[in-house]
Structure formats: C-alpha cells, structure tokens
N, C-alpha and C positions, 0 to 999 in steps of 0.2 A: 504494500499500499504506499502511496505517495504521502509521506509525512508533511510535506508543504501544504497539501490540501487540508490535512486535519489542523495545521497551524493556522491557516487562513480562517477556517471554520470557527476555531477558538477565539481568534482576534475579532471576529465579527460579532460573536456573542458578547464578548466583553465590551466592544464598542457600543452595542445596544443598550448597554447599561450606563453609558456616559463616560467610560474610561478608555484610555489609549494605552496600548502596550506594544513593544516592538515584536513584530511577527517573527523576526529571526531569532529572538530570544525564546519565543514559545517553540519554535522548531528545535532549537538546540536542546531544551528540556526534554522534548519528545524522543530525540535521537538517543539521548543518554539512557533513557529508560528502555527503549526498544533495542538499540544496538548493543549497549554495554550490559544490560541487566536482563535481557531477553523477555521484556514484558510485552505482552500482546498489545497491538495498537489501541483497541478500544479501551483497554484498562489504562493505558498510558494517558489516553485523552481524559478520562475521568480523573486521573491523578493530577495532571497538570491544571485542569480546570479547578479542582478543589483548592490546590495550592495558591493559584492566582486569585480565586475568590477571597481567600484569607488575606493575601498580601494587599489587594486593592479594596478591601472591605466591601465587597459586593455580595449581595444575598441572592439566592435563587439560581447561581450558575450551575450547580450540580444538577438541578432538575432540568437544565437545558439539554442534557445527554439523555436522561431517562424521562422525557416528558410523557405524561399520560396520554394515551391515543384519544383523539377527538373525533366525534361524528362530523361528517362533512357538513351536514345541514347546520351545525353550531358554530361554523368557522366566522370569525369577526375580523375585520381589518385591523392591521397594525399589531398582530399578534404572531409569535413563533409557535408553531404547532407540529404535531406528529399525528399522521392519518395512516389508514391503510385502506386501499381501494383498488378498483379494477379499471384499467384504461378501456373506455368504451368508445372513444373516438379519437382520431388523430387528423390534423390538418397541416397544410404546408405553411411554415413560417413566412412572415412578410418582411423579415429583416434579417441580415447576416449575423446580428448579434444574439439571434435566438436559435437554439438548436432544435427545439421541438415545441409544439403546442397541441393541446387537445383537451379531452374531458376525461376526468377520473371520477368514480362513482363508488359509494358503498350503499348499504341498505337504507340510510337516511336520506340521501340525496346525491347531487353531483356538482362539480365545480370545474371551471376552466383552469388548466394549468399552463405555465410557460417555463420552459427549461432554458436558462441562459447559456450561451455557447461556452462561456468561461467556467460553467459549473464543474465540468469534468464528470458529469453524471452519466451513467449507462443509458443506451438507447432503450426508450420504453417501447414495448411491444403491445399492439392491441389485443385485448383478451386476456392479458396477464394481470396478476394481482402484484401490488408493490407496497412496502412500507416506506413512507416518506417521513424522515425525521428532520426537525428544525427547518421546515419550510416556512416561508414568510407569506402571510396573507396580506393583500392590499385590496384597493377598490379602484375600478376604472369605469367611468360612465354608469355608475350606481350598481355595477356588477361586481361581486367578490371574485378574486382571482388567487390563485395559489402559485407562488413564485419559487422555483427550485434554483438555487444559486450555489456558489461554491462552499457555503457553510451547511449545505443539505446533504444528508446521507439517504441514498435511495437503494432499497434492497428487495430483490424479487422474493415473494413468499408463495407457499403452496397452499391454496385453499380453493374450495369450490363453492363458496357462499352464494346462494341464488340472489339475483337482484330483480326486484319487481318495480319498475319506474312508475311513479304516479303521474297519471295523465291530467294535464291542465287545459282548461278551455282558453280560447284565444283571448277572451275578455279578461281572464284571470292572469295573463302573462306578465312577468315583470323581468327586468334585466337579470341575466344569468344563465342558467341552463334549465330546459324544460322538455317534457314530452307531450306530444299533442296528437289528436286524431282529427285530420282534416281532409277537405276535398280540394284538389287543384282546380282553381277557378279560372285563372287567366295567366298567359305568359306575356312579358313585356320584352320589348327590344333591349338587349344588353348594350350598355354604354361603355363596356370595357372588354378587350380581348380576353382578359383573365376570367370573365364570368362564362360559366356553361349555361346557366339559366337563371332568370329572375322573373318574378311575377307575384300572383296573389293566390293564397290559400285561405280557406276559412271553415268554420264550423257553425252551429246554430247561434253562438254568441257574437260572431262577427268574423272580420277578415284581416289578414296581415300579409305584409310583403314578405317574400322568402328569396334567398340567394343561394345558389350552388356555385361554387368556384370550380375552375377546370382542374381536375385531379384525376390521376389514374384510377379506372374502375367505376367512375361516376356515370350514371344514365340520367337524362332529365326525366322530370315528372311528367306523366301523361295527363292531358287535359280531362276534366271531369272524373278522375279517378280518385278514390279514397285511399288515404295512406295513415299508417300508424308511424309516426316519426318519434324515435327515442333519443333523448340526449342532444337536442339542437341547441345551439347558442342563441340567446335572445339579446340583441344588441339595442342600444338606445342612442339616437342621434337627433339633436334638435328637437327633443321631446316626443319623438316617435320610435316606435318599437319595430323591429324587424327580425325575422328568423334566418339564421345562417346554418345550413346543414353541413355536417362534417361526415366523417366515415362511420358514424354511429349508425344504428339499425334503422332502415327505412323499409317498411313492409307494406306493399300494396294490397288492398283488399279488394280483389276483382269482383265486379258486379254489385258492390255494396253501395247503398245510397246514403247521402248525408245531406240534410238541409243546411244551407248556409245563410245565416242571418244578415240583416243589413249592418247591424253595429254602427260604430262610427259616430259622426256628429251630424247636427243639421246645418244646412246652409240655404241662403236665399239671396238672389240677386238677379241681375239682368245679364243675358248673353251679349257681350260686346264685341266678340270676335270668334270666328269659326276658322280653325287652322287647317292647312293642308294635310292631307292624310285622313280628313274626315269623309263621311259617306261610305261608298263602296270600295273595299280593299280586297287585295288577294293575299291569301296566306299560304305558307309553305305546307304541303301535305304530309311531309315526313313525320313519322310518329314522334311526338314529344318536342317538335320544333315550334310550329305555329307562328313563325315570325311573318311579318308583313313583307311581301315581295315589292320589287321596283316595278315599274312600268314594263320592263322587259322580262317580267317573271323571274327576276334573279333574286335568290336567297343568298345572304352573306355567309351562310354555313354550308348549305347544300347546293349552291350554284343554280343553274337554270331548272326551273320546275314547271314544265308545260301542263302537268295535271294539278294545277292549283285548286283551291277551294276559295269561295267568296265569303266575305263577312261585312258586317255593318258596324260603324263606330262614329263617334263625334269627339273631336278634340277641340276644346273651346276655352274661352276665358269668362268667368263669372265675376261681375262687379256688384258689390253690395253697397256702393256709395262711399265706403270708406277704404276698402282694399279690394284687390282682385285676386282670384284663385285660378289656376289652371285646372281644368276638369277633364275627365275622360269617361265617356259613357260606351258601354258595350252594346252588343246586338239588341237584346231585349229592351233595354232602356231607350236606345236610339230609335227603335221602331216605335215605340210609344210616344216619344217626345216629338219626333220629326213627322209622324203619321205615315210612314212608309215601311213596307215589309221588305224583307231580303229578296223574296222573289220578284216583287214589283221593281226593286233597285236593279236587279240582274236584267229584267226585261227592258228597262229603260236604257241601260248601258249597251245592250246588244242591238237596240234598234235606233238609238239617236246618233246623229252625226258626231255629237260632242262626246259620245261614249261615257266613260265613268265620270268625266267633268260635269256632265248633265245632272248626274245624281248628287254630286257635291253642291252644285248651284241650287237644287231643289232643297236639299237639307239645310243649306245656309238660309234660304229665304223663309223656311218653316220655323227656325229658331232664333234668327238674329233680332236683337232688341227686346225679346220677350223675357218676362220675369219667371223665375224657376224657384220652386220649393223642393229641395233635394235633401238627401242623406247619403253620407258616404264616409270614407276613411282617408286621411291625408297620408300619401305615400311619397316620401322625398318632397319634390315640389309640386306634385299633382294630386288632386282629389279624385279617387275612384268613386264615381257615383253609383250607387246601388239601388236607390229609389228616387224617382223624380216625378213631379207634377207641376203643370203651369199654375203660376199664382193668379187666383181669380180676383176680379174687380170686387171690392168691398165697399159699398156706398157708405156704410156707417163710419168706416175707418176714414174715408175721404172727408165726410162731413165734420168728424172730430179734428181732423188736421186743419181744415178750413177755419174752424172755430178757433183753434189755437193761434192761427196765423191772423186772426182778425177778419177773416172773410165773411163772417156772418153778421157784421155790424150794418 
C-alpha cells in the first residue's frame, strides 16, 4: 500500500479539524511503524491518528478511522461518512479531474458519487458492493453528493443484499436520485451532439424533461411506451427539474398504459408570434428517433428518410402583458387550438401550390393575436402546453375594468 496516500488522508482529516500538520512528518511516522516494526498499514494509521490527536489536542480523530456506517438516506452535507452500497449506475465524467461518476445505493436510498482523479481509488464496477470510508458529503444544486477523494478508502465487499427502490411520482421529485414509472410523451430535437435523446416523460401527476447522453449501450426511449426507470439523477437548473438517465436499470413495459396528467402551471396571454416549424412537419420514422426532418426529408441522425410520417405542432410566443413565453403545442393541442386535423393538413399540403407553407399560413391565421388559457410545464426556455382553451369574452370583467378606469362616469 502506498503510505503517501494514507499520509494525505490523515492530513486531510486533521486539516478538517482546523489544524495543519506536515504531511511528510505523517508519512515518516507511518514508515517507521510499517517498515521498521512490521505494523500493518491499517493499524499504523490508527496509531498515528491517535498520536497526532493527542499532540494537537483534537477530539474525534480516532473515530474518523472507524466511523459508524451511515444509511445513504441519512447523509447530510459537510459530513465525513462511511457507507456501504451497491453501484447501480455509471456515467461518463464531464471533466478530466473526475475519474468516475455514478449512483451508489443501499436499502434506504441512493446518492450520486464523484471519484476525483487524484483519489487513487479503485475503479468501481456496476453491480458490485463497496464500503466507502471517510467520504465527504456536499451539496450541488440542492442535491446531496458523495465525494471520493484521496482521503477516502474504498473496499469491495461481498454481499447480496436485495435493493427495492421506492418509486416516486413526477410531482414528488426533488433534486437527487429517484426511481419513476413514466410514459415517453415526446422527443425534442437535441441541441448538442453529446445528447442521444431528450424530450418529455410523464405520469398521472405531471410531466418532466429527460435527457440521455450518448454512451455505449444506450438505446433511445420509444414514443408512447411505459418505462420503469430506476436510480435516475434529478437535476435542478433555474428552478426547473429534469431527469438524467444513467446506466441504471430502464425496463420497458410493453403494452402497458399510463395516463399522463397535465401537471405544471397555468398561463394566460395572447399569441403574438408563430414561429417557423409550426403547422405540418415531417418526422423521422426510425424507431425511437422522431426528429423533425428538413424540407429535403433529411434527419441529422439517420439521413434521408423517404418514408417519413407527418405531424402537427405550433411553436409560438405567448405574451401576458408583462412577460413573454416560448410555447410548444403538440398534435392534439394544435388540432383543437387551430381548428385543423392532421388529415386535413396533409390534404391541404398535397393539393395546394404552396404545399406545407399553406398549412403554416392557415395555422398562423387561426391563432395569431388570440388570447389563450393554458396549462403546461416549463422546460428550459419553452413551455410545453398540455391543455389549452381560447379565452372567452367576459362582459362582466370588461365592465369592472371600465368602472375602475372611470369609464362608467
């Protein structure tokens, strides 16, 4: 065993107590015990910690070596902890300073872990159990994380303890790690080459954005399919939650049905802009893709697709008089709002000299400037509209406004 790693671990533990000690001095004490007196490294570590604790008048250092094991669900930021858990998911690090990232779980719950490249820790394998001693718990974007650094000891252990993850509703999600049962509702066009798939999943309580990064062995989710997703990461950014799928278990439930509720917030305003890409669009027919094709039927992933399928949507801007929102309506909401069915739109496109542009112009004329009452969920910079109705004229409300303005005098 490299005694310099043990020395660094001891140094960090003492430093966490507000004391500074020469790491070379610690290593010299360890080498004397191990090389000269034949003491086992673990025992030498305990001896040196005990000695330094007395020398620097620091309490509780001995317990840093033999810390009682904590349940993962009980982890609190700014603590040094020892846990035992199973690696249930791994993901590709986004920084060269990180050796590994993933999810580790026990019977109480799961937590995201980060192994620093300088930690010298063994490579963790998915599906194996480990004892992690002197890990550091911190918090990032309101989610608890476990950091494995040079002061952490990671030891494989043999156990076959069953894990039964608790399934959470979309409405009940919070930053951290969670398991959900959801239906794949919609795929969005990826804004990065690193993304395999992004879109919307949901359950009866609401909907949430999901992302799958391009990693070996990953397949995209299939539209309208129900999935049991275990140990996904729940991220928060700008007050909005999203699911990030890792190599944890994703089980499709073929043939199952799951109602997806509207969830989200209520919005009201006037449609002040209808964006290009609204109306009739062509989608890639490759299973799990669903991307919008160019006018030349080109998919950025699967290239030319002559056997495309048609779809309807509206990309617009909603103005409530104070702020604007980018909104996106899918086929069902578009048909109801614009008063045109998919079959009618296809017939117009195939018989009009303007083709699909004629559908766009008709949709634009049907919705432009009208007031909308809707419900949806904010995803990044866009509100996905799940329910929408035109705001009806209210003579009583108008009279009340005129009275307030002095119009009734």
